[in-house]
PDB file of N, CA, C and O in Angstrom, chain B, residues numbered from 101:
ATOM      1  N   UNK B 101     -48.136  -0.774 -40.176  1.00  0.00           N
ATOM      2  CA  UNK B 101     -47.095   0.226 -40.013  1.00  0.00           C
ATOM      3  C   UNK B 101     -46.296   0.003 -38.733  1.00  0.00           C
ATOM      4  O   UNK B 101     -45.132   0.396 -38.655  1.00  0.00           O
ATOM      5  N   UNK B 102     -46.904  -0.620 -37.738  1.00  0.00           N
ATOM      6  CA  UNK B 102     -46.200  -0.784 -36.467  1.00  0.00           C
ATOM      7  C   UNK B 102     -44.861  -1.494 -36.600  1.00  0.00           C
ATOM      8  O   UNK B 102     -43.883  -1.033 -36.011  1.00  0.00           O
ATOM      9  N   UNK B 103     -44.767  -2.599 -37.350  1.00  0.00           N
ATOM     10  CA  UNK B 103     -43.452  -3.246 -37.467  1.00  0.00           C
ATOM     11  C   UNK B 103     -42.404  -2.336 -38.108  1.00  0.00           C
ATOM     12  O   UNK B 103     -41.240  -2.353 -37.706  1.00  0.00           O
ATOM     13  N   UNK B 104     -42.807  -1.551 -39.091  1.00  0.00           N
ATOM     14  CA  UNK B 104     -41.874  -0.631 -39.752  1.00  0.00           C
ATOM     15  C   UNK B 104     -41.441   0.463 -38.776  1.00  0.00           C
ATOM     16  O   UNK B 104     -40.250   0.736 -38.632  1.00  0.00           O
ATOM     17  N   UNK B 105     -42.396   1.074 -38.119  1.00  0.00           N
ATOM     18  CA  UNK B 105     -42.084   2.161 -37.183  1.00  0.00           C
ATOM     19  C   UNK B 105     -41.246   1.642 -36.020  1.00  0.00           C
ATOM     20  O   UNK B 105     -40.289   2.296 -35.606  1.00  0.00           O
ATOM     21  N   UNK B 106     -41.595   0.487 -35.498  1.00  0.00           N
ATOM     22  CA  UNK B 106     -40.825  -0.069 -34.388  1.00  0.00           C
ATOM     23  C   UNK B 106     -39.394  -0.375 -34.816  1.00  0.00           C
ATOM     24  O   UNK B 106     -38.459  -0.150 -34.046  1.00  0.00           O
ATOM     25  N   UNK B 107     -39.212  -0.882 -36.023  1.00  0.00           N
ATOM     26  CA  UNK B 107     -37.868  -1.146 -36.525  1.00  0.00           C
ATOM     27  C   UNK B 107     -37.057   0.126 -36.692  1.00  0.00           C
ATOM     28  O   UNK B 107     -35.880   0.178 -36.334  1.00  0.00           O
ATOM     29  N   UNK B 108     -37.692   1.148 -37.237  1.00  0.00           N
ATOM     30  CA  UNK B 108     -37.002   2.428 -37.408  1.00  0.00           C
ATOM     31  C   UNK B 108     -36.677   3.032 -36.045  1.00  0.00           C
ATOM     32  O   UNK B 108     -35.595   3.582 -35.842  1.00  0.00           O
ATOM     33  N   UNK B 109     -37.595   2.927 -35.143  1.00  0.00           N
ATOM     34  CA  UNK B 109     -37.351   3.464 -33.797  1.00  0.00           C
ATOM     35  C   UNK B 109     -36.173   2.746 -33.140  1.00  0.00           C
ATOM     36  O   UNK B 109     -35.357   3.373 -32.464  1.00  0.00           O
ATOM     37  N   UNK B 110     -36.089   1.440 -33.339  1.00  0.00           N
ATOM     38  CA  UNK B 110     -34.977   0.683 -32.775  1.00  0.00           C
ATOM     39  C   UNK B 110     -33.651   1.112 -33.408  1.00  0.00           C
ATOM     40  O   UNK B 110     -32.641   1.226 -32.713  1.00  0.00           O
ATOM     41  N   UNK B 111     -33.653   1.348 -34.714  1.00  0.00           N
ATOM     42  CA  UNK B 111     -32.419   1.698 -35.414  1.00  0.00           C
ATOM     43  C   UNK B 111     -32.016   3.167 -35.245  1.00  0.00           C
ATOM     44  O   UNK B 111     -30.826   3.485 -35.241  1.00  0.00           O
ATOM     45  N   UNK B 112     -32.995   4.060 -35.107  1.00  0.00           N
ATOM     46  CA  UNK B 112     -32.712   5.493 -35.061  1.00  0.00           C
ATOM     47  C   UNK B 112     -32.988   6.122 -33.697  1.00  0.00           C
ATOM     48  O   UNK B 112     -32.744   7.316 -33.517  1.00  0.00           O
ATOM     49  N   UNK B 113     -33.484   5.362 -32.747  1.00  0.00           N
ATOM     50  CA  UNK B 113     -33.908   5.911 -31.462  1.00  0.00           C
ATOM     51  C   UNK B 113     -32.829   6.645 -30.701  1.00  0.00           C
ATOM     52  O   UNK B 113     -33.141   7.508 -29.881  1.00  0.00           O
ATOM     53  N   UNK B 114     -31.587   6.335 -30.942  1.00  0.00           N
ATOM     54  CA  UNK B 114     -30.498   7.025 -30.251  1.00  0.00           C
ATOM     55  C   UNK B 114     -30.142   8.347 -30.930  1.00  0.00           C
ATOM     56  O   UNK B 114     -29.379   9.140 -30.379  1.00  0.00           O
ATOM     57  N   UNK B 115     -30.702   8.592 -32.145  1.00  0.00           N
ATOM     58  CA  UNK B 115     -30.441   9.835 -32.883  1.00  0.00           C
ATOM     59  C   UNK B 115     -31.649  10.755 -32.942  1.00  0.00           C
ATOM     60  O   UNK B 115     -31.513  11.971 -33.074  1.00  0.00           O
ATOM     61  N   UNK B 116     -32.827  10.164 -32.841  1.00  0.00           N
ATOM     62  CA  UNK B 116     -34.071  10.899 -33.079  1.00  0.00           C
ATOM     63  C   UNK B 116     -35.033  10.645 -31.930  1.00  0.00           C
ATOM     64  O   UNK B 116     -35.133   9.525 -31.430  1.00  0.00           O
ATOM     65  N   UNK B 117     -35.729  11.676 -31.521  1.00  0.00           N
ATOM     66  CA  UNK B 117     -36.747  11.553 -30.486  1.00  0.00           C
ATOM     67  C   UNK B 117     -38.078  11.197 -31.157  1.00  0.00           C
ATOM     68  O   UNK B 117     -38.591  11.969 -31.968  1.00  0.00           O
ATOM     69  N   UNK B 118     -38.630  10.040 -30.823  1.00  0.00           N
ATOM     70  CA  UNK B 118     -39.909   9.600 -31.360  1.00  0.00           C
ATOM     71  C   UNK B 118     -41.000   9.902 -30.348  1.00  0.00           C
ATOM     72  O   UNK B 118     -40.861   9.587 -29.166  1.00  0.00           O
ATOM     73  N   UNK B 119     -42.081  10.510 -30.807  1.00  0.00           N
ATOM     74  CA  UNK B 119     -43.216  10.819 -29.944  1.00  0.00           C
ATOM     75  C   UNK B 119     -44.475  10.275 -30.615  1.00  0.00           C
ATOM     76  O   UNK B 119     -44.747  10.573 -31.778  1.00  0.00           O
ATOM     77  N   UNK B 120     -45.222   9.493 -29.887  1.00  0.00           N
ATOM     78  CA  UNK B 120     -46.486   8.967 -30.380  1.00  0.00           C
ATOM     79  C   UNK B 120     -47.614   9.785 -29.764  1.00  0.00           C
ATOM     80  O   UNK B 120     -47.597  10.078 -28.569  1.00  0.00           O
ATOM     81  N   UNK B 121     -48.587  10.148 -30.581  1.00  0.00           N
ATOM     82  CA  UNK B 121     -49.743  10.901 -30.100  1.00  0.00           C
ATOM     83  C   UNK B 121     -50.959   9.999 -30.212  1.00  0.00           C
ATOM     84  O   UNK B 121     -51.253   9.468 -31.283  1.00  0.00           O
ATOM     85  N   UNK B 122     -51.658   9.832 -29.113  1.00  0.00           N
ATOM     86  CA  UNK B 122     -52.847   8.997 -29.069  1.00  0.00           C
ATOM     87  C   UNK B 122     -54.057   9.837 -29.471  1.00  0.00           C
ATOM     88  O   UNK B 122     -54.465  10.740 -28.740  1.00  0.00           O
ATOM     89  N   UNK B 123     -54.621   9.536 -30.625  1.00  0.00           N
ATOM     90  CA  UNK B 123     -55.707  10.358 -31.157  1.00  0.00           C
ATOM     91  C   UNK B 123     -57.042  10.124 -30.454  1.00  0.00           C
ATOM     92  O   UNK B 123     -57.994  10.870 -30.684  1.00  0.00           O
ATOM     93  N   UNK B 124     -57.128   9.116 -29.614  1.00  0.00           N
ATOM     94  CA  UNK B 124     -58.360   8.869 -28.864  1.00  0.00           C
ATOM     95  C   UNK B 124     -58.461   9.738 -27.623  1.00  0.00           C
ATOM     96  O   UNK B 124     -59.505   9.768 -26.972  1.00  0.00           O
ATOM     97  N   UNK B 125     -57.400  10.440 -27.292  1.00  0.00           N
ATOM     98  CA  UNK B 125     -57.381  11.297 -26.109  1.00  0.00           C
ATOM     99  C   UNK B 125     -57.558  12.757 -26.525  1.00  0.00           C
ATOM    100  O   UNK B 125     -57.130  13.137 -27.615  1.00  0.00           O
ATOM    101  N   UNK B 126     -58.179  13.581 -25.681  1.00  0.00           N
ATOM    102  CA  UNK B 126     -58.396  14.985 -26.039  1.00  0.00           C
ATOM    103  C   UNK B 126     -57.105  15.726 -26.406  1.00  0.00           C
ATOM    104  O   UNK B 126     -57.085  16.482 -27.377  1.00  0.00           O
ATOM    105  N   UNK B 127     -56.052  15.520 -25.655  1.00  0.00           N
ATOM    106  CA  UNK B 127     -54.788  16.212 -25.962  1.00  0.00           C
ATOM    107  C   UNK B 127     -54.262  15.773 -27.322  1.00  0.00           C
ATOM    108  O   UNK B 127     -53.737  16.590 -28.078  1.00  0.00           O
ATOM    109  N   UNK B 128     -54.398  14.493 -27.636  1.00  0.00           N
ATOM    110  CA  UNK B 128     -53.961  13.988 -28.928  1.00  0.00           C
ATOM    111  C   UNK B 128     -54.756  14.578 -30.070  1.00  0.00           C
ATOM    112  O   UNK B 128     -54.195  14.911 -31.115  1.00  0.00           O
ATOM    113  N   UNK B 129     -56.055  14.710 -29.882  1.00  0.00           N
ATOM    114  CA  UNK B 129     -56.905  15.324 -30.909  1.00  0.00           C
ATOM    115  C   UNK B 129     -56.495  16.771 -31.150  1.00  0.00           C
ATOM    116  O   UNK B 129     -56.464  17.238 -32.289  1.00  0.00           O
ATOM    117  N   UNK B 130     -56.183  17.469 -30.075  1.00  0.00           N
ATOM    118  CA  UNK B 130     -55.756  18.864 -30.193  1.00  0.00           C
ATOM    119  C   UNK B 130     -54.435  18.965 -30.953  1.00  0.00           C
ATOM    120  O   UNK B 130     -54.293  19.809 -31.838  1.00  0.00           O
ATOM    121  N   UNK B 131     -53.471  18.114 -30.614  1.00  0.00           N
ATOM    122  CA  UNK B 131     -52.180  18.107 -31.320  1.00  0.00           C
ATOM    123  C   UNK B 131     -52.387  17.810 -32.806  1.00  0.00           C
ATOM    124  O   UNK B 131     -51.764  18.437 -33.663  1.00  0.00           O
ATOM    125  N   UNK B 132     -53.252  16.862 -33.100  1.00  0.00           N
ATOM    126  CA  UNK B 132     -53.512  16.493 -34.492  1.00  0.00           C
ATOM    127  C   UNK B 132     -54.106  17.671 -35.262  1.00  0.00           C
ATOM    128  O   UNK B 132     -53.694  17.944 -36.390  1.00  0.00           O
ATOM    129  N   UNK B 133     -55.056  18.358 -34.670  1.00  0.00           N
ATOM    130  CA  UNK B 133     -55.658  19.531 -35.333  1.00  0.00           C
ATOM    131  C   UNK B 133     -54.602  20.596 -35.601  1.00  0.00           C
ATOM    132  O   UNK B 133     -54.541  21.156 -36.695  1.00  0.00           O
ATOM    133  N   UNK B 134     -53.781  20.871 -34.609  1.00  0.00           N
ATOM    134  CA  UNK B 134     -52.751  21.903 -34.741  1.00  0.00           C
ATOM    135  C   UNK B 134     -51.731  21.548 -35.826  1.00  0.00           C
ATOM    136  O   UNK B 134     -51.204  22.431 -36.502  1.00  0.00           O
ATOM    137  N   UNK B 135     -51.458  20.259 -35.986  1.00  0.00           N
ATOM    138  CA  UNK B 135     -50.465  19.814 -36.959  1.00  0.00           C
ATOM    139  C   UNK B 135     -51.051  19.627 -38.354  1.00  0.00           C
ATOM    140  O   UNK B 135     -50.310  19.436 -39.318  1.00  0.00           O
ATOM    141  N   UNK B 136     -52.359  19.680 -38.466  1.00  0.00           N
ATOM    142  CA  UNK B 136     -52.985  19.489 -39.768  1.00  0.00           C
ATOM    143  C   UNK B 136     -53.141  18.037 -40.170  1.00  0.00           C
ATOM    144  O   UNK B 136     -53.193  17.715 -41.357  1.00  0.00           O
ATOM    145  N   UNK B 137     -53.215  17.165 -39.183  1.00  0.00           N
ATOM    146  CA  UNK B 137     -53.371  15.746 -39.456  1.00  0.00           C
ATOM    147  C   UNK B 137     -54.784  15.484 -39.959  1.00  0.00           C
ATOM    148  O   UNK B 137     -55.771  15.865 -39.330  1.00  0.00           O
ATOM    149  N   UNK B 138     -54.852  14.822 -41.112  1.00  0.00           N
ATOM    150  CA  UNK B 138     -56.154  14.545 -41.728  1.00  0.00           C
ATOM    151  C   UNK B 138     -56.522  13.064 -41.641  1.00  0.00           C
ATOM    152  O   UNK B 138     -57.671  12.707 -41.900  1.00  0.00           O
ATOM    153  N   UNK B 139     -55.596  12.213 -41.290  1.00  0.00           N
ATOM    154  CA  UNK B 139     -55.861  10.782 -41.206  1.00  0.00           C
ATOM    155  C   UNK B 139     -54.667  10.071 -40.605  1.00  0.00           C
ATOM    156  O   UNK B 139     -53.663  10.688 -40.247  1.00  0.00           O
ATOM    157  N   UNK B 140     -54.797   8.772 -40.505  1.00  0.00           N
ATOM    158  CA  UNK B 140     -53.699   7.987 -39.957  1.00  0.00           C
ATOM    159  C   UNK B 140     -53.326   6.901 -40.938  1.00  0.00           C
ATOM    160  O   UNK B 140     -54.186   6.421 -41.677  1.00  0.00           O
ATOM    161  N   UNK B 141     -52.100   6.510 -40.966  1.00  0.00           N
ATOM    162  CA  UNK B 141     -50.997   7.032 -40.180  1.00  0.00           C
ATOM    163  C   UNK B 141     -50.478   8.357 -40.731  1.00  0.00           C
ATOM    164  O   UNK B 141     -50.540   8.609 -41.934  1.00  0.00           O
ATOM    165  N   UNK B 142     -49.976   9.183 -39.848  1.00  0.00           N
ATOM    166  CA  UNK B 142     -49.351  10.457 -40.214  1.00  0.00           C
ATOM    167  C   UNK B 142     -48.040  10.571 -39.452  1.00  0.00           C
ATOM    168  O   UNK B 142     -47.959  10.249 -38.266  1.00  0.00           O
ATOM    169  N   UNK B 143     -47.021  11.035 -40.155  1.00  0.00           N
ATOM    170  CA  UNK B 143     -45.708  11.238 -39.560  1.00  0.00           C
ATOM    171  C   UNK B 143     -45.352  12.706 -39.706  1.00  0.00           C
ATOM    172  O   UNK B 143     -45.219  13.213 -40.820  1.00  0.00           O
ATOM    173  N   UNK B 144     -45.200  13.379 -38.591  1.00  0.00           N
ATOM    174  CA  UNK B 144     -44.793  14.775 -38.573  1.00  0.00           C
ATOM    175  C   UNK B 144     -43.333  14.796 -38.158  1.00  0.00           C
ATOM    176  O   UNK B 144     -43.000  14.467 -37.020  1.00  0.00           O
ATOM    177  N   UNK B 145     -42.472  15.178 -39.073  1.00  0.00           N
ATOM    178  CA  UNK B 145     -41.038  15.196 -38.802  1.00  0.00           C
ATOM    179  C   UNK B 145     -40.583  16.628 -38.619  1.00  0.00           C
ATOM    180  O   UNK B 145     -40.810  17.479 -39.479  1.00  0.00           O
ATOM    181  N   UNK B 146     -39.944  16.888 -37.503  1.00  0.00           N
ATOM    182  CA  UNK B 146     -39.439  18.216 -37.181  1.00  0.00           C
ATOM    183  C   UNK B 146     -37.940  18.256 -37.389  1.00  0.00           C
ATOM    184  O   UNK B 146     -37.249  17.254 -37.203  1.00  0.00           O
ATOM    185  N   UNK B 147     -37.441  19.416 -37.773  1.00  0.00           N
ATOM    186  CA  UNK B 147     -35.995  19.563 -37.943  1.00  0.00           C
ATOM    187  C   UNK B 147     -35.330  19.812 -36.586  1.00  0.00           C
ATOM    188  O   UNK B 147     -35.992  19.791 -35.549  1.00  0.00           O
ATOM    189  N   UNK B 148     -34.027  20.045 -36.607  1.00  0.00           N
ATOM    190  CA  UNK B 148     -33.280  20.244 -35.361  1.00  0.00           C
ATOM    191  C   UNK B 148     -33.729  21.484 -34.591  1.00  0.00           C
ATOM    192  O   UNK B 148     -33.507  21.590 -33.385  1.00  0.00           O
ATOM    193  N   UNK B 149     -34.362  22.419 -35.298  1.00  0.00           N
ATOM    194  CA  UNK B 149     -34.842  23.639 -34.664  1.00  0.00           C
ATOM    195  C   UNK B 149     -36.280  23.506 -34.162  1.00  0.00           C
ATOM    196  O   UNK B 149     -36.856  24.470 -33.658  1.00  0.00           O
ATOM    197  N   UNK B 150     -36.858  22.312 -34.302  1.00  0.00           N
ATOM    198  CA  UNK B 150     -38.220  22.073 -33.848  1.00  0.00           C
ATOM    199  C   UNK B 150     -39.284  22.561 -34.804  1.00  0.00           C
ATOM    200  O   UNK B 150     -40.456  22.658 -34.438  1.00  0.00           O
ATOM    201  N   UNK B 151     -38.888  22.869 -36.028  1.00  0.00           N
ATOM    202  CA  UNK B 151     -39.846  23.341 -37.036  1.00  0.00           C
ATOM    203  C   UNK B 151     -40.272  22.184 -37.926  1.00  0.00           C
ATOM    204  O   UNK B 151     -39.515  21.237 -38.138  1.00  0.00           O
ATOM    205  N   UNK B 152     -41.489  22.270 -38.442  1.00  0.00           N
ATOM    206  CA  UNK B 152     -41.992  21.217 -39.313  1.00  0.00           C
ATOM    207  C   UNK B 152     -41.137  21.121 -40.568  1.00  0.00           C
ATOM    208  O   UNK B 152     -40.924  22.109 -41.271  1.00  0.00           O
ATOM    209  N   UNK B 153     -40.654  19.918 -40.836  1.00  0.00           N
ATOM    210  CA  UNK B 153     -39.885  19.661 -42.048  1.00  0.00           C
ATOM    211  C   UNK B 153     -40.708  18.848 -43.036  1.00  0.00           C
ATOM    212  O   UNK B 153     -40.708  19.139 -44.232  1.00  0.00           O
ATOM    213  N   UNK B 154     -41.407  17.832 -42.545  1.00  0.00           N
ATOM    214  CA  UNK B 154     -42.210  16.960 -43.403  1.00  0.00           C
ATOM    215  C   UNK B 154     -43.479  16.550 -42.678  1.00  0.00           C
ATOM    216  O   UNK B 154     -43.465  16.290 -41.475  1.00  0.00           O
ATOM    217  N   UNK B 155     -44.566  16.494 -43.415  1.00  0.00           N
ATOM    218  CA  UNK B 155     -45.809  15.899 -42.933  1.00  0.00           C
ATOM    219  C   UNK B 155     -46.138  14.800 -43.932  1.00  0.00           C
ATOM    220  O   UNK B 155     -46.572  15.068 -45.052  1.00  0.00           O
ATOM    221  N   UNK B 156     -45.927  13.568 -43.512  1.00  0.00           N
ATOM    222  CA  UNK B 156     -46.116  12.413 -44.386  1.00  0.00           C
ATOM    223  C   UNK B 156     -47.372  11.677 -43.950  1.00  0.00           C
ATOM    224  O   UNK B 156     -47.517  11.328 -42.779  1.00  0.00           O
ATOM    225  N   UNK B 157     -48.271  11.441 -44.882  1.00  0.00           N
ATOM    226  CA  UNK B 157     -49.532  10.788 -44.539  1.00  0.00           C
ATOM    227  C   UNK B 157     -49.730   9.543 -45.379  1.00  0.00           C
ATOM    228  O   UNK B 157     -49.350   9.491 -46.549  1.00  0.00           O
ATOM    229  N   UNK B 158     -50.330   8.549 -44.762  1.00  0.00           N
ATOM    230  CA  UNK B 158     -50.624   7.310 -45.454  1.00  0.00           C
ATOM    231  C   UNK B 158     -49.604   6.235 -45.128  1.00  0.00           C
ATOM    232  O   UNK B 158     -48.626   6.469 -44.418  1.00  0.00           O
ATOM    233  N   UNK B 159     -49.856   5.060 -45.660  1.00  0.00           N
ATOM    234  CA  UNK B 159     -48.961   3.935 -45.447  1.00  0.00           C
ATOM    235  C   UNK B 159     -47.717   4.142 -46.314  1.00  0.00           C
ATOM    236  O   UNK B 159     -47.815   4.289 -47.532  1.00  0.00           O
ATOM    237  N   UNK B 160     -46.560   4.151 -45.676  1.00  0.00           N
ATOM    238  CA  UNK B 160     -45.297   4.407 -46.360  1.00  0.00           C
ATOM    239  C   UNK B 160     -44.340   3.251 -46.136  1.00  0.00           C
ATOM    240  O   UNK B 160     -44.430   2.535 -45.139  1.00  0.00           O
ATOM    241  N   UNK B 161     -43.429   3.081 -47.069  1.00  0.00           N
ATOM    242  CA  UNK B 161     -42.412   2.048 -46.916  1.00  0.00           C
ATOM    243  C   UNK B 161     -41.345   2.515 -45.934  1.00  0.00           C
ATOM    244  O   UNK B 161     -41.192   3.708 -45.672  1.00  0.00           O
ATOM    245  N   UNK B 162     -40.622   1.557 -45.409  1.00  0.00           N
ATOM    246  CA  UNK B 162     -39.507   1.879 -44.523  1.00  0.00           C
ATOM    247  C   UNK B 162     -38.484   2.738 -45.257  1.00  0.00           C
ATOM    248  O   UNK B 162     -37.927   3.673 -44.681  1.00  0.00           O
ATOM    249  N   UNK B 163     -38.236   2.425 -46.526  1.00  0.00           N
ATOM    250  CA  UNK B 163     -37.242   3.170 -47.309  1.00  0.00           C
ATOM    251  C   UNK B 163     -37.616   4.644 -47.419  1.00  0.00           C
ATOM    252  O   UNK B 163     -36.747   5.509 -47.310  1.00  0.00           O
ATOM    253  N   UNK B 164     -38.875   4.937 -47.631  1.00  0.00           N
ATOM    254  CA  UNK B 164     -39.324   6.342 -47.742  1.00  0.00           C
ATOM    255  C   UNK B 164     -39.146   7.048 -46.404  1.00  0.00           C
ATOM    256  O   UNK B 164     -38.638   8.168 -46.358  1.00  0.00           O
ATOM    257  N   UNK B 165     -39.554   6.413 -45.331  1.00  0.00           N
ATOM    258  CA  UNK B 165     -39.394   7.033 -44.007  1.00  0.00           C
ATOM    259  C   UNK B 165     -37.920   7.266 -43.690  1.00  0.00           C
ATOM    260  O   UNK B 165     -37.550   8.332 -43.197  1.00  0.00           O
ATOM    261  N   UNK B 166     -37.086   6.282 -43.967  1.00  0.00           N
ATOM    262  CA  UNK B 166     -35.654   6.441 -43.706  1.00  0.00           C
ATOM    263  C   UNK B 166     -35.042   7.544 -44.558  1.00  0.00           C
ATOM    264  O   UNK B 166     -34.157   8.265 -44.096  1.00  0.00           O
ATOM    265  N   UNK B 167     -35.500   7.682 -45.790  1.00  0.00           N
ATOM    266  CA  UNK B 167     -34.994   8.745 -46.665  1.00  0.00           C
ATOM    267  C   UNK B 167     -35.243  10.115 -46.044  1.00  0.00           C
ATOM    268  O   UNK B 167     -34.358  10.971 -46.054  1.00  0.00           O
ATOM    269  N   UNK B 168     -36.427  10.325 -45.511  1.00  0.00           N
ATOM    270  CA  UNK B 168     -36.762  11.606 -44.886  1.00  0.00           C
ATOM    271  C   UNK B 168     -35.995  11.804 -43.573  1.00  0.00           C
ATOM    272  O   UNK B 168     -35.539  12.909 -43.278  1.00  0.00           O
ATOM    273  N   UNK B 169     -35.858  10.747 -42.800  1.00  0.00           N
ATOM    274  CA  UNK B 169     -35.101  10.851 -41.550  1.00  0.00           C
ATOM    275  C   UNK B 169     -33.640  11.172 -41.824  1.00  0.00           C
ATOM    276  O   UNK B 169     -33.053  12.019 -41.151  1.00  0.00           O
ATOM    277  N   UNK B 170     -33.052  10.505 -42.801  1.00  0.00           N
ATOM    278  CA  UNK B 170     -31.649  10.756 -43.145  1.00  0.00           C
ATOM    279  C   UNK B 170     -31.459  12.194 -43.630  1.00  0.00           C
ATOM    280  O   UNK B 170     -30.452  12.828 -43.314  1.00  0.00           O
ATOM    281  N   UNK B 171     -32.420  12.708 -44.394  1.00  0.00           N
ATOM    282  CA  UNK B 171     -32.332  14.097 -44.856  1.00  0.00           C
ATOM    283  C   UNK B 171     -32.324  15.052 -43.668  1.00  0.00           C
ATOM    284  O   UNK B 171     -31.584  16.036 -43.665  1.00  0.00           O
ATOM    285  N   UNK B 172     -33.138  14.767 -42.669  1.00  0.00           N
ATOM    286  CA  UNK B 172     -33.165  15.614 -41.472  1.00  0.00           C
ATOM    287  C   UNK B 172     -31.865  15.504 -40.687  1.00  0.00           C
ATOM    288  O   UNK B 172     -31.351  16.505 -40.186  1.00  0.00           O
ATOM    289  N   UNK B 173     -31.341  14.309 -40.581  1.00  0.00           N
ATOM    290  CA  UNK B 173     -30.096  14.117 -39.839  1.00  0.00           C
ATOM    291  C   UNK B 173     -28.912  14.781 -40.532  1.00  0.00           C
ATOM    292  O   UNK B 173     -27.979  15.235 -39.868  1.00  0.00           O
ATOM    293  N   UNK B 174     -28.943  14.840 -41.845  1.00  0.00           N
ATOM    294  CA  UNK B 174     -27.852  15.446 -42.600  1.00  0.00           C
ATOM    295  C   UNK B 174     -27.922  16.982 -42.659  1.00  0.00           C
ATOM    296  O   UNK B 174     -26.923  17.646 -42.940  1.00  0.00           O
ATOM    297  N   UNK B 175     -29.103  17.530 -42.392  1.00  0.00           N
ATOM    298  CA  UNK B 175     -29.289  18.980 -42.495  1.00  0.00           C
ATOM    299  C   UNK B 175     -28.761  19.665 -41.230  1.00  0.00           C
ATOM    300  O   UNK B 175     -29.041  19.217 -40.119  1.00  0.00           O
ATOM    301  N   UNK B 176     -28.011  20.733 -41.396  1.00  0.00           N
ATOM    302  CA  UNK B 176     -27.527  21.471 -40.211  1.00  0.00           C
ATOM    303  C   UNK B 176     -28.669  22.276 -39.585  1.00  0.00           C
ATOM    304  O   UNK B 176     -29.640  22.631 -40.253  1.00  0.00           O
ATOM    305  N   UNK B 177     -28.530  22.549 -38.311  1.00  0.00           N
ATOM    306  CA  UNK B 177     -29.497  23.406 -37.626  1.00  0.00           C
ATOM    307  C   UNK B 177     -29.292  24.837 -38.129  1.00  0.00           C
ATOM    308  O   UNK B 177     -28.163  25.247 -38.397  1.00  0.00           O
ATOM    309  N   UNK B 178     -30.365  25.580 -38.253  1.00  0.00           N
ATOM    310  CA  UNK B 178     -30.265  26.963 -38.769  1.00  0.00           C
ATOM    311  C   UNK B 178     -29.530  27.868 -37.810  1.00  0.00           C
ATOM    312  O   UNK B 178     -28.844  28.795 -38.242  1.00  0.00           O
ATOM    313  N   UNK B 179     -29.655  27.623 -36.519  1.00  0.00           N
ATOM    314  CA  UNK B 179     -29.029  28.487 -35.524  1.00  0.00           C
ATOM    315  C   UNK B 179     -27.549  28.241 -35.344  1.00  0.00           C
ATOM    316  O   UNK B 179     -26.914  28.873 -34.499  1.00  0.00           O
ATOM    317  N   UNK B 180     -26.976  27.315 -36.137  1.00  0.00           N
ATOM    318  CA  UNK B 180     -25.551  26.964 -35.962  1.00  0.00           C
ATOM    319  C   UNK B 180     -24.727  27.427 -37.121  1.00  0.00           C
ATOM    320  O   UNK B 180     -23.514  27.216 -37.140  1.00  0.00           O
TER     321      UNK B 180
END
């Protein structure tokens, strides 16, 4: 997944904030529990308002990840 994620980060990094959570650290474990992460890889995508939009788990293609990212980028913020 790293090559796919790194490529997406390179292409979308100026539009989207990417945050990696290290599950070997206590804070990372806490974040994972709060988000409902059951395994890796997991992608938690938040909308412009910081609310959960998608929780994607498992190995995914670049096309699937980009489809979800594009949907988020196209959606207006609720507060606007």
